[in-house]
N, C-alpha and C positions, 0 to 999 in steps of 0.2 A: 437187882439186875437179873439174876436168874429167874425170878417171877415174872419178870416183863418181856423176858426172851420167850418163855415158856407159853405165854399169852399170845405172843405174835406167832408162835409154831401152831398154836391150835386155831389158826384163822382170826384170831381175835385182836382188838388193838383199844387200850384205853385211851379215852379223848376227852378231856377235861369232865363233866358229870356222867358222858355217854360211853357206850361201847361200839365199836364200831365192828363191821366185819368185814374181813379182807377176801378179796377174790382174785384170780388169775385169770385173764382172758384176752385172748390177741395178742398175747406177747407183751402185755401190761400188767401192772402191779395196781390195785386198787382196794380204798376200804369204803364202806359206805354207811351211813347212820341215818336216822330220821330227824328230821329237823322241825320242829315247832316255833322257833323263834323266826320271824320274818325279815327277807332279804328283799332288799328294793329291786325292782324291775331292771333299773340301770345297773346296779351292781351283778346282776346274772347275767346281762349281755356283756358285761366286762369280764367276767370270771370265765364264762365260754368260749366267748371270741375275741378277747383282744391280744392273747399271749400274753399275759402280764409275766415279767420274768421273776416278779416278786412273791407270787402266789403260785401254788399247786393247781394244775388243770383242775376244772370243776364240770361236772355235770347234773342235771338236776333232773327228775323224774315226780311228778306228782303223784299221790296215792291217797285219795281221799281227803280228807280235812288235813293232810300233814305232806311234805316235801320230803323225798329221798334223795339224799345228796352223795354223791361218788367223788372221791377225790384221787387223782391219779398220783402216787408217790412213786413210781418207778424211777429205782435210782437213787432214792431218799431214805434217809434214817432218821426216826424221830429225836430231835436234838438231845433229849433226857438221856437216849441211849447211847449215843455219840460221846457223850461227856463222860458218861459212867466207863465206858471203854479206854478211854483216855487218861483217867485219874487213876494214882495210885498213893498209897502211903509213903512217906519218908523217902521222896526219890533224891538222888544225888544231885550237887547243886546244878549242874548244867540242864539236867532234866527237870529241875525246877524252875529254871529260866524258860524253858520251852513250855511247861505246863501254865505257868504265869502269861505268857504271852499270847498261847492257845485261848485262855479264858478270856482275855481283854479284846483279842481281835474277832472271836466269835460273837461276844456282846456288841463291837462296834458293828460288826456286819448285821445283828438284829436291828440295831437303831437305824442303819443307812438305809435297810431293807424296809423300815416302817417310814423313814423319809421319802425313798422313792415310790413307795404305792400311792402316796399323793398326786402324783403325776398322773394315776390312771384313777383318780376321783376315790380312792380307797382312803379317808382319813382316818387317823388313830382312834377316836371316839367311836368310830363304826364297827371295828373288828378287835376281837381277842387277842391278845398278846401272852395269853396262857403258855406255859412252856409246851404243853401238850401239842400245841397249834403252829409250833415252828419245827420245821424240817432241813436237815442239811444234806445236800448232794455229795454222794461219797467220791465222785470223780473230780468236781470241780470246786468243791467247799462252797460253793453257792448256798445261803439261805433262801428259804422260801417259807410264805406264809400258808396253812390251812385256813382260808379264810370261813370264819366263824363268827355270827354277831357276837360285840362284846358283852361279856358274862359279868362284868363288873362297872357297868353304867355310872354306879354312883362314886367312883373312883376318879381324881384328876388322873391324867397322863402321867405327870410325873409319880402319883402314888403307885400307879399301874407297873411302872417301869421299876421302880425301886423294891416292890414284892417280886417283880421276876429274878431282878439281880439277887435278892435274898434267896428264891428258889435255886437259882444258878450256884451260888454261894455254897448252900447245903449237899451239893452234888461232887465237890472236890474236898479233897481230904487232907492236902498238904498244907500247912499252916499258912506259909507264906502268901499263897494264892488266895487263901480267905481272906487274909490282910489287905491284900489291894483291892479286891471288890468291897470288903467294907468301908475302905477308904475312900471307894467312889460314891458310896451311899452316903458318907458322912459329906462330901464336895457337894453332891445335889442338895442336902438339906442347907448346907451354909451358903451355897451361891444361888439356889434356886433359879436355875435355867431353864430355857425351854428344849426342846428335841435338838435344835441345832448346838445349843451350848453342852448339853450331855454328850454328845460326839467330839466336841471339844475338849472336854474334860477327860473321855478316855484317851484323845490321842496324847494329851500331857503325861497321864499316868503310863501310856506304853513308852515314851520317851525317858522317862525317870527309869523304867525297868532296865531299858536298853542301855543306859548310863551306868546303872550298878553293876550289871553283868556284863559290861564291855568285856572283851579280851581282843589285845591286839592279833593275837595270832588267827582269831577266828576271819580276819579280813586280809591276810596275807596267803598268796598262792604258794603251794606245796614246793615250789624252786626258792622260796626266800626264808622257808623254815628254818635252814641251818645255813648261817653265816661262813662264806668261804674261810678257809685255815689261813690264807696268806694275805686277807684282807689289810690288817694292820701296814704288812710291808707296801703294800699297794699303795695305801694313804700317804706313806712316809716318801715314797718316790714322785706322787703326785705333788707333795708339799716343795721337794727338792726342785723340781722344773719349774714351779711357779715362782720361789725364792730366786733362782736363777735368772728367770726371764724379767722378773721386776728390777733385779740389779742391774742387767745389762741395759733395760730401757733407761735407767736411772744415769748409769755411765755415760751413754750416748747423749742423753739431754744436757746433761752438765757440760761435757765437750763441746757442743755446738753452742750453748750460750756463752762459755768461756771466749770462744773464737771471735763470737758477734761483738761482744763486749771490747773487746781489746783492739776492734778495727784494724786487724793484720791483713783482712781480706775485704776487696772490694764486694760490692753488693751482689754482682753476677756470678763472681768465684763462691762466694758464702753459699748462695743459691745452688749450684751446682754441688759443692759441699754437701749440702742437705739431702739433695736429692740421693746422693751417693751412699750417706749414711742410712737414708730411708731403705733404700734397697737391700743393703747389707743385712739391716735389722729384719725385713720382713723375711729373708733367706732364714735367718736364725732362728725365728719365731715358726717357721714351717719345719727346720729340723727338729725343735723341740717338741712341737705338737705330733709328729710322727711319733717321736720316741714314746710319748706320753700315751699315745692310743696303742702302741705296741705293748706296753707294760700293763695295761689295763685289762 
């Protein structure tokens, strides 16, 4: 890490098999290198003019038989450097969850970025997914590719993503993060998914991590962290009110049924008595309800 930072400070950046030069101009930070590999004309136009959110802004300058390529990485950090800054050995449990979640989230962003680039006619077989070509914006967490012609055209997309995941895995030092990344690689081999399927697999592993490390206290507001000391007394009062209410309802109900079955009152008189009982019942319920609210 110190060696790579030194290279950055000296105005150089390691980029796949090349070394780029860093320049500061017009308030922007760029690195440039010579490109011998061909970039198609429509790709150049898209990279320069489309404002694709998934790639670093690029500029091209023809120099004799080669092309000088400028990448604007203002606000971005090479992903390799970001990962080295955010990992450490033997983290505490809560930090372990954070590191695992961060690793899986970054990998998901990379694959979603590759998927999103297809909307701009940049297909995965056309560009390199080497870790050196992936950058993270330190303000938004957004992933962007420094578009570079595919340096491993003989490999399938699945193989290239597995290699990239293995490279990421080497950057993490805690055992559990490495185990989850290795599990992801094994699932790819087992299920043989496409790019969409690989994104779904990552989502499944992320949910598994959240279940394993789930802590109810993390989802409760500070006002709920401590239970009121009089909660048992409140619960008891509520139960008493409920029992009294139910008992009273039963008493009134049984009384009305008994009078009705005894045929002691005419229908109109019984109806009047019923309305009176209902009115009294409602008044009592309101009294209980007000007492209940006052005690809570």
